[in-house]
C-alpha positions in Angstrom: -49.5 -44.0 -60.7 -52.5 -41.7 -61.4 -52.3 -38.9 -64.1 -51.4 -36.2 -61.6 -48.6 -38.2 -60.2 -47.3 -39.1 -63.7 -47.3 -35.4 -64.7 -45.5 -34.5 -61.4 -42.9 -37.2 -62.0 -42.4 -36.2 -65.6 -41.7 -32.5 -64.7 -39.4 -33.7 -61.9 -37.4 -35.9 -64.4 -37.2 -32.9 -66.8 -35.7 -30.6 -64.1 -33.6 -33.2 -62.3 -32.2 -35.1 -65.3 -32.4 -32.9 -68.4 -32.2 -29.2 -67.3 -28.8 -29.8 -65.5 -25.3 -28.4 -65.7 -22.2 -28.9 -63.4 -22.2 -25.2 -62.5 -25.8 -25.4 -61.6 -25.2 -28.4 -59.4 -23.0 -26.4 -57.0 -25.4 -23.5 -57.0 -28.4 -25.6 -56.3 -26.7 -27.5 -53.5 -25.7 -24.1 -52.0 -29.3 -22.8 -52.2 -30.9 -26.0 -50.8 -28.6 -26.4 -47.9 -29.5 -24.1 -45.0 -26.2 -24.5 -43.4 -24.5 -23.0 -46.4 -26.9 -20.2 -47.3 -28.3 -19.2 -43.9 -26.3 -16.0 -44.0 -28.6 -14.7 -46.7 -31.5 -14.7 -44.2 -29.2 -13.0 -41.7 -28.4 -10.3 -44.2 -32.2 -9.9 -44.9 -32.8 -9.5 -41.1 -30.1 -6.8 -41.0 -31.7 -5.0 -43.9 -35.0 -5.1 -42.0 -33.4 -3.7 -38.9 -31.7 -0.9 -40.8 -34.8 0.1 -42.8 -37.5 -0.3 -40.1 -35.4 0.5 -37.0 -37.8 0.3 -34.0 -40.4 -1.3 -36.1 -38.1 -4.1 -37.1 -39.1 -6.1 -34.0 -42.7 -6.4 -35.3 -41.5 -7.5 -38.8 -39.2 -10.1 -37.5 -41.7 -11.4 -35.0 -44.4 -11.7 -37.6 -41.9 -13.4 -39.9 -40.8 -16.0 -37.3 -44.4 -16.8 -36.4 -45.3 -17.3 -40.1 -42.3 -19.6 -40.6 -43.3 -21.6 -37.5 -46.9 -22.0 -38.8 -45.7 -22.9 -42.3 -43.1 -25.4 -41.1 -45.6 -27.1 -38.7 -48.3 -27.3 -41.5 -45.9 -28.9 -44.0 -43.8 -31.1 -41.7 -46.1 -31.7 -38.7 -49.4 -32.2 -40.5 -49.1 -32.9 -44.2 -46.0 -35.1 -44.3 -47.4 -37.6 -41.8 -50.8 -37.4 -43.4 -49.8 -38.1 -47.0 -46.6 -40.1 -46.4 -45.4 -39.5 -49.9 -42.1 -41.1 -50.7 -39.4 -38.8 -51.9 -38.5 -39.0 -55.6 -34.9 -39.9 -54.8 -36.2 -43.1 -53.2 -39.1 -43.8 -55.5 -37.8 -43.1 -59.1 -35.1 -44.8 -61.0 -32.3 -42.6 -62.4 -32.8 -39.8 -60.0 -29.8 -37.5 -59.5 -29.5 -37.1 -55.7 -27.0 -34.4 -55.0 -27.3 -34.2 -51.2 -27.6 -36.5 -48.2 -31.2 -37.2 -47.5 -33.0 -39.0 -44.7 -36.0 -41.2 -45.4 -38.5 -38.5 -44.4 -41.7 -37.9 -46.3 -41.9 -35.6 -49.3 -45.3 -33.7 -49.4 -45.2 -30.8 -48.7 -41.8 -29.2 -49.0 -41.0 -27.4 -45.7 -38.0 -25.6 -47.3 -40.4 -24.1 -49.9 -43.0 -23.3 -47.2 -40.5 -21.6 -44.9 -38.8 -19.5 -47.6 -42.1 -18.5 -49.1 -43.4 -17.4 -45.7 -40.3 -15.2 -45.2 -40.6 -13.7 -48.7 -44.4 -13.1 -48.4 -44.0 -11.3 -45.0 -41.2 -9.2 -46.4 -43.5 -8.3 -49.4 -46.3 -7.4 -47.1 -44.2 -4.9 -45.2 -42.0 -3.6 -47.9 -44.0 -3.7 -51.1 -45.1 0.0 -50.8 -41.7 1.3 -49.6 -38.9 3.1 -51.4 -37.4 1.6 -54.5 -34.6 -0.1 -52.6 -37.3 -1.8 -50.4 -39.3 -2.9 -53.3 -36.2 -4.3 -54.9 -35.4 -6.1 -51.6 -38.9 -7.7 -51.7 -38.4 -8.8 -55.3 -35.0 -10.3 -54.5 -36.4 -12.3 -51.5 -39.3 -13.6 -53.7 -36.8 -14.7 -56.3 -34.6 -16.3 -53.6 -37.6 -18.2 -52.3 -38.5 -19.4 -55.8 -34.9 -20.6 -56.3 -34.9 -22.5 -53.0 -38.0 -24.3 -54.1 -36.6 -25.1 -57.5 -33.4 -26.4 -55.9 -35.4 -29.0 -54.0 -36.5 -30.5 -57.3 -33.1 -30.1 -58.9 -31.2 -31.9 -56.2 -33.7 -34.8 -56.2 -35.6 -34.6 -52.9 -39.0 -33.1 -53.9 -41.5 -33.4 -56.7 -42.7 -30.1 -58.2 -46.1 -30.7 -56.5 -44.4 -30.8 -53.1 -42.7 -27.4 -53.8 -45.8 -25.8 -55.2 -47.8 -26.9 -52.1 -45.1 -25.6 -49.8 -45.0 -22.2 -51.5 -48.8 -22.0 -51.1 -48.6 -22.9 -47.5 -45.9 -20.3 -46.9 -47.9 -17.5 -48.6 -51.0 -18.5 -46.7 -49.2 -18.7 -43.4 -47.8 -15.2 -43.8 -51.2 -13.8 -44.7 -52.9 -15.5 -41.8 -50.3 -14.4 -39.3 -50.3 -10.8 -40.5 -54.1 -10.5 -40.5 -54.5 -12.2 -37.1 -51.9 -10.2 -35.3 -52.9 -7.0 -37.0 -56.5 -7.6 -35.8 -55.3 -8.5 -32.3 -53.2 -5.3 -32.1 -55.9 -3.0 -33.5 -58.9 -4.5 -31.6 -57.4 -5.8 -28.3 -53.9 -4.5 -27.5 -54.2 -0.9 -28.7 -57.6 -0.2 -27.1 -56.4 -1.6 -23.7 -53.2 0.4 -23.9 -55.0 3.6 -24.7 -57.7 3.1 -22.0 -55.0 2.4 -19.4 -53.3 5.7 -20.0 -54.2 8.4 -17.5 -55.2 11.8 -18.9 -52.7 14.6 -18.4 -53.6 17.0 -15.6 -54.1 20.6 -16.7 
C-alpha cells in the first residue's frame, strides 16, 4: 500500500475503531441510512418553499440537478474507474455497523449528494436573513456529519468522503453557473423579445 493509502487507512482506523462510543453508533447509523434520516431533507425542502415561495421551484430544481450530477460523477464514473475496495472488506478489525453490498468505495456518493444539497442551499441562502444563514450552516454541518458517518460505520475511507464532498460542491457550482448563464443569456432574452409591446 502506497503512502497515501496508508495515511487514509490510518485515519480510517482512528475514526472507525478508536473514536467510538455506543451512543455514537446509533447516531451514525441514523445519519448514514437515508431510509432513516430522509425526513431531514424533506424538512429542508419545506423550509425552502416557505422562505422562497414562488422562487422555491428554481432552488429545488437546481438542487436536484446538482445531486444528479454529483451522484453520476461519484457512482457512475469514479467508482467503476478506480474500483477501490471498501475498507470493511479490505481491512481487518473494521467495525461494520450496517449491511453493505460489495460495491466500490471511491468516491462516496453519500458525501457527494449531501454536499451538493448543502452547497446549493448555501448559494441561495448565504446572504439572506439570520434564520436563512443559520439554515445554511445547519445543512453544511449535516452534510459533514453524513460524510463522517460513512467512515464511522466502516464503509468508506476518509479520502472517499473528501473526494465526494469536493464533487458535491463542484457539481452545485457548475449547475448554478450553467443554468444562471442559460437563463440570463438565452431564456430571458427570448421571453422578453417575444412579448408584444402594450398599445397606447
